[in-house]
N, C-alpha and C positions, 0 to 999 in steps of 0.2 A: 606400703607406698613404693612404687617403682622409682628408683633414682637413676637417671641417665649418667653414664660415665663418659669422660672425654676420650675420643679416639681420633687420632690424626687422619685427616681425609686423604684417601688414596687417589691417584690419578684415575680419571674415568668414573669416579664414584658419584659425581654430581647428580647424574640422572637418576641413579638408584636411590640417592638420598632424598631427592625431590619426591619420587613416588612413595618411598618409605614414609616420609613425613606426611604426605597426603593421606595414605592409607591408615595412618594411626587414628584418624578421626572416625568415630563409629558411624556417623551419618554420611560418610563419603559415598557409600554404595547408592543410597537413594538419591543423593544430590547428582551423582554422575548419571544415573538412569534417567532422571528428570531432564537433565541437559541434553542427553542423547535423543530422548523423545521429542523435545522442543525443536531440535535441529531437523529431525526426520519429518515432522509435520510441517515445518516451515518450508522445507524443500518440496515436499509432496503436494502442498496446496497453496495456491496464490491468495486464497481468502483467509488463511489461518492468521496472519498478522494484521488483519484489519482492526481498526479501533473498536468496532462493534463486537467482534469476536473476542478480542483481548479483554474488553470490559466484562463480558459474560464469564470468561475463564477466571478472572480475578475474583469476581463475585461468588462463583461457585466454590472456588478454592477457599475463600473465607468461611463459608458455611461448613464445608467439610473439615476445616481446621477446628472449629468449635465442637463439632461432633466427635472428632478424634480426640480432642483434649479432654472431653468428658470421660472417655474410656481410659485414656492414658493416666489420668489422676487416680482412678480406681486401681489400675494395674500396678502403679509404682509402690503401693503398700502391700503388694502380693495378692490382690483380689481381682475382681472384674465386675462389670455392671451390665448384665444381660438385659436389664430393664431400661437401659438408656433411651432407646427409641420410644418406649411407652411413656417415659417421663417427658420426653419432648412433645409427644402427642397430648399429654395432660396439660402442659403449659400452653399449647396452641389452643386447645378447647377453652382453657381458662381465660385466655386473652380474648377469644371470640365471644365468649359468654359475657364478659365485662363490657365490651365495646358494642357488639351487635344487639344483644338481648337487653342488657341493663342500661345501655347508652352512657356509660361512664367514660372518662377521659382516657387517652392512651397511657398516660403516666400511671393511672390507677391499675390499668390492665397489666402493665409491665411489672409493677410491684407485686401484684397478686400472683402472676405467673411465676415470678422468681421465688416467691414464698412457697408456692406449690412444689417447685423443683427442689428447694431446700428441704422441705418436709419429707418429700419422697426419698431423697438421699439419706436423711436422718433415719427414716423408717428402716431402710436397708441396713444401715449401720447397727441399729439397736438389735434387729433380728439376728444379724451375723454374730454380734458379741454376746447377747443374752442366751441365745439358743445354741451358740458354739457350732454353727453350721457353716459349711463352705459357701463362699460368696456366690458361686455359680448356682447352687440350689436355691438360695434365698432370693437372688435377683431374678432367677427364672420364674419363681412363684409370684413375686411381686409384679413382674411384667404382665402376667395375666390379670392381676388385680387392677393395675393401672389402666390397662387396655380396656377392661370391662367398665371402669369408671368413665373413660373417654367415650365409649360407644353408648353407655347408658345415659350420660348427660346430653350428648349431642344428637342421639338417635341416628347417628350416621350421616347427618346433614351438615354441610359446611356453613360457616358464618361468613357472609359476604359483605356485610355493612361495616367495612373497616375504613376509618378516617384516612384521608390523604396524608395527613401529618404523620401517621404511623408508618406509611409505606415510603416516606421520604428517604430514610437511610438505606432501605433495601433496594431502591430503584434509581437513586440519583448518585452523582459523584462529583469529584473535583479534579480538574485538569485531566479529564478522561479516565480517571481511576475511581472505582466505586467507593462510597463511604465505608462499605463493609470491609474493604481491604485495609483502609486506615485503622479501623477498629481492630482488625486482626493483628496488624503490626503493633498496636499498643498492647494488646494481650500478649503478644510474642515477647516484647521487651520486659513486661512485668513477670512473665513466666521465667525468662532467663535470669532476671535479677533475683527472684525469690529462691530458686533452686541453687544459685551460685553463691549468694551473699547473705541469706537470712538463716537464722537458727531453725525456724519452722520448716523451711525447705529441706535443710539437711536432715532434720529429724524424720521427715516423711520418707526420704530416700533410705535412711538407715533402717527404718521400720520394715520397708520392703526388702532391703538387702539381707538382713538377718534379724528377725523379730526378737529372738531370744537374746542375742547380744545387745540389741537396742534397749530391751527392757532392763537388762542387767546394768547398762550404763546410765540408767536413770531416766530414759525417755518414756513418757507416758504413751505407750504404743496404742492403747485403746482409744485415747484421744486423737491420735494421728489417723486411725482407721475411721473414726467418726468424721474428722475433718475432710479426709479424702472422699468419703462417700457423699457428704453434703456438697462439696465442691463439684463432684461429678454430677449431682442432681442440678446444681445451679448452672453448670455449663450446658447441660442437656436442655434446660429451660431457656437459656440464652439462645442456643441454636434454634429452638422452636420459635421464639419471638422473631428472630432475624429471618427465619423462613417465611413467617406470616408477612413480615415487612416486604420481602421480595415478591411473594406471590400475590399479595393484596387480598387474600382470603385465609380464613382459619379452617383448614380441612382436617377432619378427625383421622384420616389415614396417614397424616404426617408422622414420620418416625418409623413407619413399618419396615423400611429398608435400611435403617440406620445401623443395625447391628454389624453387618459385614463391613460397612463403610468405616465404622468406628474402630473395629479391630484392625482393618487394613491400614488405616492412617496411623494408628498408634504403633503397631508392631513393625510395619515397614519403616516408620519414622524413627526407629531406634529405641522405643520403649521396651525394656526387657520384660518378657512374659513372667519371669520369676520375681519381678519387682526390683526396686533399687536403682533404676536408670531411666532417664528421660532426656530427650533432645529437642529443644525448641526449633532449631533449624531443620531437624529431621521431620518434625510434624508438619512444618510448612512445605518442605519438599515433597513429602509423601501425599499431602493434600493436593498439591499442584499436579503431581504425577498421575493420580487417579482421574482428576478432571481432564488432563491432557489426553488420557486414553479414551475417555468417553467422547470428548470433543473432536479429537483427531480422527477417530474412526469415521465419524460423520463427515468430516471435511474430505476424507479420502474415499468417500462413497463405499466404505466397507460394510458388509451386511451386519447390522446392529445386533443380530441374533448371536453373533460370535463375540460380542463384547466381553462376556464373562471369560471366554477362552483367552482372549488377549490380555485381560486383566490378570488372569492366573499365570500366564507366561511371564509377564513383567514382574509379578511378585516373586516367581521362582528365580528370575534373573537377579533381582535385588538380594534375595536370600543367599543365592550362590555366590554373588560378589562379596557379600558380607563374610561368608565362610573363607573365601580366598583372602580377603582383607585381614581377617583375624590371624590367619596362618602367616601371611607375609610380614605383617607388622609385629607379630609376636605378642599381640595384646591379649590374645585369648578371649576376645569379645569384650 
């Protein structure tokens, strides 16, 4: 544990101390990049700050947050979940099947889809632990299995008979802010509390930080890996359900582009690829940053075919700033 020692402040050191204090925060880079982007797009487009555009930005940010959270939870124990998008698609088809085909209530669809997501995550965990295989290999394989189930059950056709009561949370809001955003804020607070103040949260971080040391200290690391993968599946299923609520239909293709989004949100947001670190504010900022890139380019009439290029440049900027931050603050990351 690093202990700060007292040093007498020297004249003219106030500015340096301010920036030094700021840069000690691991999520400072992505927060700063997001603020800069927000300012640029606000100046560059008169329609950027309209209530309609802000509503859509906050709604998309909320969805990306849950997608990224599903990946971050798997990463913090030293793994990853390549099948996250496929699990999301599985939950989407499960919800569509329950409501459209079987005519059951939205609550039944929600429960069924969450159970599917949890079982998918548990399956990943069991295969990782019992076969002693790398999580990349296991979840890559299961992603094909889950995708096959999605297409096999749905035959590739969307489920469109979704009750209006189910789309309420995805399309409506309060005080000009979507309900999805409030839901994200609740998840954000819970996430912060769990990893800062609970034993389970600390054990998850310890497992990813150094699994051998965690095991020797009495932590049931296998249980933590199971918990992380189940939660990853649950968050993927939650993202799928919220996606259906927003779109008003359950499309089998949902989740096909979530892999890059999930890693971008998680890693840019301060989740250490080696495990053992996660930032609630970082996940929020990175989700907003990616949405701003997509939305802002449209607002500025930039060719959308260059979207990936701009996204890559922003990611490089965030990573470069993080490297500078680590050296300047002396935190070493």
